[in-house]
N, C-alpha and C positions, 0 to 999 in steps of 0.2 A: 397954413393958408397963405401967409405972407410970401413964402418962397414960391408958391405955385400960382400966384395971382396972374402971371403972364404966360402960364402953361409951360410945358417942358418940350424940348426938341428930342425926339427919339430917332434912332437910326436902325436900319436892318443890317444885321451882321452878315459877313461872308458874301457880300455883293461885289467885291473887287477881285474878280477873277476873269481870266481870258479863256475863251473856248478856242480849241485848236482848229484852225481853219486851213493851215498849211502843213505840209509834211514836216516831220521832225528834222532838225539840223543834222549835219553829218556826224557831229561829235556824240550824238545820242545813240546812233546806230551801233548795235552790238555785233561784233564779228568774231568773237572768241579770242581776239588779241587786239592790242591797242591800235596800231596804225600800220598800214602796209608800207608806207613810204619812210616814215621816221618813227621808230618805236620808242625813242628816248625823249621825245618832246611831247608835252601835254598841250592840247589846244587851249587857247585863252578862254577864261570863264566870262560869261556875259556880264554886263554891268548889273549892279544890284542896288536896291533901295532899302536893304535891311538896316535897321538902326536899333540899338539896344535901348535908346531913349525914346523910341517911337510912342506916339499917343496910342493908348489901348482902349478899345471899346469895352466898357463894363458890361457884365452879363445881367440881363434883366430877368430872364427865366432860365432855370437849370432844366433843360429839356433834351433828353437823349435823341439823336437823330434816328430816323428809320433806317435800319441796316440795308434794306433793299435800295432805297434812294441813295444812300451813301455809296453802295457798290456801283450803281450806275454813274454816279458823279465822278468817282475816281477813274473810271474807265475812259472818260472823255476829257478830263481836265489836263491841261498842260500849263501848270502854274509857274510863276517866276521861281519859286523854291525848287521845283523839279528841274528846271532848266539850269539854274545856278549850280546845283549839286550833281548834275549829270557827269561832269568831268571827274569829280572825286569818286563817285560811285563806280565808274568804269576803271579808274586807277586802283581802287580797292579790290575790285574783282580780279584785275590782272596781277596785283602783288600777292594777294592772299589766296588765290585759287578758288574764288567763289564760283559756284555753279550758276548756270543761267537762271535757274529757279530762284536761288537766293538773291541774285541781283535784281530780278524783277520784283521780288517781295519787298526789297528796300525801296525801290522806286514807287511801288504802290503805297508803302507806308508814308513816304514823303508827300504823295498826292493826298493821302488821307489827312495828314497833319494840316496841309494848306486848306483843305476843305473845312475842317473842324475849327480852325483858329478864328477868333473874332477879329484879329488885327493881322492882315496878311503880311505887312512889312515889318513887323516886330520880330526880334530874335525869339528863339523857341526855348522854353523851359524844359528841362529833363523830365519834370513831373508830368508835363503835358504829353511827352512821348510815351510814358508808361501807361497812360490812360487808353492808348489805342490797342492795348492787349485784348480788350473786350471785343474788338473788331478783327481779331486775328492779325494784328500788325506785328512787324518784326522790330523788337525793342533794341537789343544790344548793338546790332549792326547799324541801325539808324542813328543811334546816339554817337557811334564812332564817326560816321560820315558827317554829322552836324558839328561835332567837335573839331574835326579837321577843317571844315569850311568856316569855322569861326562864328557859327550861328547859334551855339548852344549856351544856355545859361544853366549852370550846374546848381540845382537847388534840392537834390535828393540827399538826405542825410545818410552818412555811412552807418555801418552796423554799430560801431562804437558810439557814435553820436546818438543813435536811437537808444542804445543801452543806457547811456548817460542820462538822457531825458527821462527814461523810465524810472531810474533810481533816484534822481534828485529833483527834476523839474515838475513832472506830472503830479506828484503828491501835493505840491504847494505848501509844504511845511517849512521850507527854508526862508530865511529873511532875504530881502533883495541884495544885501551886501554879501552874504555868504554865497548866494547863487552867482553873483558877479565874479567873486573870487574863484569859485569852482570852474566857471566857464573860461576864465583866464588860464587856469591850470590845465584844462583840457586842450585849449588852443596851443599852448606851449609844448605839451607832451606830444601832440600829434604833428605839429608843424615846426618844432624847434624854436630857438630864439638866438638872435644875433646880439641882443642886449645882455649885459652882465646880470646875472650869471648865465653865460652862454650854454646852450644845450642842443645836442643833436635830437632829431625826431625819434621817438620811441616806437617800437613795434606796436601796432594796434592791439595785438593779443596781450601784450604786457600791460597796456593801458586798461584794457577790459578787466584783467585780473585785479589791478589796483582799484578800479571802480567798485568791483565786487567786495573788496576788503574795506573800502572807505564807507560804503553805504550804511551798514549797521551802526558804525561809530558816529557818523555825522547825523544820522537819524536820531540817535540818543541825545545828542547835544541840541538838536532842533526841538525835540519834545521837552527838554529842560528849559527852554526859553532863551537859549543863546542867540544873539543877534549878529555876532561877528566872530571871526577866528582870532581876532586880537584878544578876546576874553579867555581863550583856552590856555590853561596852565598844564604843566607837566603832570600834576596829580590828576587832572581831568583825563588825560590820555591814558595813564596807568589804570584808572578806574574803568574807562570804557573798554580797554583791551582785555581786562581780566576775564570776563565771561566768554570770550570768543574761543573756538577750538583752535588747535595748533596751526592748521593750514590757513584758516581764516585770519588768525592773528598775524601770521607771516605776511600775507598780502596787505593787511591793514597797516602794519608798521611800515612797509615799503611805500604804500600810498601816502601816509601821513608825512613820511620823511621827504618825499618829492614835493608834496603840497606846501609844507611850511618852508622848504628851501626856496621855492619860487616866490612865495608871498614875502619872505624876509628879503630876498633880493630885490623885489619891487617896492620895498618899504611900505608894505600894506599891513604888516604886523610889527610889534615892537621887538619881540624876541622869538627865537625858534625853540618851541617847547620840546622838540624831538632831539635837541642837542644833548648828547651824553646818554641817551637811552639806547641800549643795545637792541639790535634786530635779531630776533630768535631765528635760527635756521629752520627751514621747512622740514616737517616730519617725513622721514623716508619709510617706504613700504618694503615688504619682503617680496621679491619676484617669485612667481609661482608658475609651474609648467602648465601648458594647455593640453586639452584632450587631443590625442593624435588623430582620432577620427574626424574631428572638426577641421584640423589643418589639412588633412587629406581631401576633405570635401572642397575646401577652397582651392587646392592645387588642381583638382579635376573639374573645376567650374567650367560650364559651357561658354561662359563669357571670357574671351581671350585676354581682356584687360585685367580682369580679376585674377585669372590663373597666373599671369606674368607678375603682377604686383605681389601676390602671395608668395610666389617662388623667390622673388628677390629678397623678401624679408625673411622667409623661412630658412633659406640657405645661406644668405650673406648678411642678415641682420641690418638691413638698411632702415633708416628712419622714414617716417611718413613724408617729411619734407624732402629728403634725398630722393625718394621714389618720384615725388611730384615734380621735382626740378630736373630730373634726368633728361638729357638731350640725345638725339640720335648720334651725334659725333662723340659721345662719351663711351661708346662701345666699339672697339676695334679688334678684329680677329679673335672674337670670343673672350676678350678681356674688358673689364669695366674700369675706366679711369675716373676715380672719385677723389678729386683734389690731388694730393701727393701719393695716394694709394693706388695700386694697380691690382685688381681683383680678378683672378681667373674664374670665369663663370662656370658653375656646375652644369653637368649634362642636362638635368631636368630643366634648369633655367634656360639653357640655349634652345631646347626643344620648344618651350613655351614662347620664347622670344621670336623664333621663326614663325610660329603660328600667328602671333600678334602682328608682326610686320606684314605678313601676307594680308591679314584682315585690314590693317591700316591703309595699305596701298590700294586695295580694291574698293574700300569704302570712301576714302578721301584721296583720290589719285592726284589732285592738283593742289593739295594743301601746302602752304609754305611754313607751317608751324614747326619749329625745330625740336619741340619737346617729344619725348618718346611716347608718353601716354597722352592722348588727346581724346576729345569726345565731340559730339555734335555742336556744342557751343563754342569750343575753342579751336576747332579745325579751320574756320574762316579767319582766325586772328593769330597773333604771335604769343599769346599769354599761356601760362600753364593752367592745367585743369584745377578745379576747386579742391579744397582740403579734404572733402569727403569722397572724392572720386578716386578709385572705384570701390571704396570700402563700405559703402552703404549696402552692397549686395553680399556682404560677408557676415558671419556670426560672431566676429571678434574684432577687437581694436588692433591696429597695426603695432601699437606700442606693446601690447600683451604678447603678440607673436614674436616681436623682436626680443623681448625679455626671455621667452621660451628658448629661442635659439642661443642666446648668450649663456643662459643657465645650463643648457646641454653642453656647451663648450667648456665651461668652468668645471663641470663634473667629469667630463671625459678626460681632461688634462690634469685632474687632481689638484686644482687650485692654482694653475699657472696664470698669474696676473699679466705677465709680459705677453702671453699669447693673446689675451683679450685686447691689449693695447695694439698689437700688430695687426690682428684680424679686423677689429671693429673700430679702432681709433678712440677707445675709451680713455678717460683720465684715470688717475689713481683712485680718486674718491669714487668714481662710478664703478670701477672694477672691484673695489672693496665691498661695495653693496652686494655683488654676486658672490664674492669670496666668503662672506659671512653665512651664506646658506649651506656651506659644506658641512659644518658641524652644528647646524641648528637642530635643537632637540625635537622639533616637530617635523623636520624634513629629512631626517637620517633614514 
């Protein structure tokens, strides 16, 4: 009552917008190419009032707008955000081969953002861009434009950060000090460190595997009432690792090794309890052949991307990463240039490659993406397709198909390890894994 004795001043949100009463400026007009007079120069962007420290109107009621009213609003609004980003949108469309439909969808998404935002002059959070998906907004391309314009505040956690929060933060079992130390470890693992001990950033997939190994060990310590990693001894580590399976123990040992190395380097623990403890090697499996009918079904897939990817792995044993990162310039005159290796493509691979290139050029004729395999999401950009593309439409994993191809080669050559090294670039240890299948009692 004391705070409200003089009443409160309320404001109506989204009132600071300008209706378009004049024709659009010339730099907004889309002509299919940038400029008739000078194609190498971009028109100057209009002045902006965007400020990352701008005062923000707090939300009084969480009320979803009427979709019909929103549709009418974005058709007539020419906001400062739309005018400021028009140059960048047109430049993106020219560089990445956007269709007119996609370009208009991005402009419509920018108008939608300006209409929904309570503070028109503040920078835009990526999480706010994601919310326009419910109104059929374009997410990824809009975020790219806002990032290049310098108007984006990146607040969406990555996959690894979400996984980290699920394993350690959401449960609430960790003490504040252990949580702080784990967050420091995650920050250094993903971003690297210039402070001693210096460290390069690790691959997010590696960090995720170490989080998976650390989770049961640290959960055990938290349930036992440990408040800090400085309390952990070498006997505690041995006792926590004992019940874990072989693969889980390998990941846990690597995670604990990196964790205590960072904490000891930052003087957050007195000693490194992992010092002197050997890391067990990961348990290896026996490669097994795939059903030929399943492989043939993938080779004859009506999806040209699936047929080409399966052919590259089935005939030349490329890994998932190698298929994903292949570029158009890596294939010259029927030969695949893969690092220092030059691979003559098999006839079935060349047939499926020709079909895919015809489909690619007809579906995305203006794309500037240099990668061989692209899809609807990556065609307007320069990035590679996702890790699961196009394998979600197959009945097997690419690693299993690759093992089938190498297994066939080691059997056909009678155990010639040098042939595996020349054809597939395998190391001696990797080739020995396939060599052991020659005289295996269950595979003879």
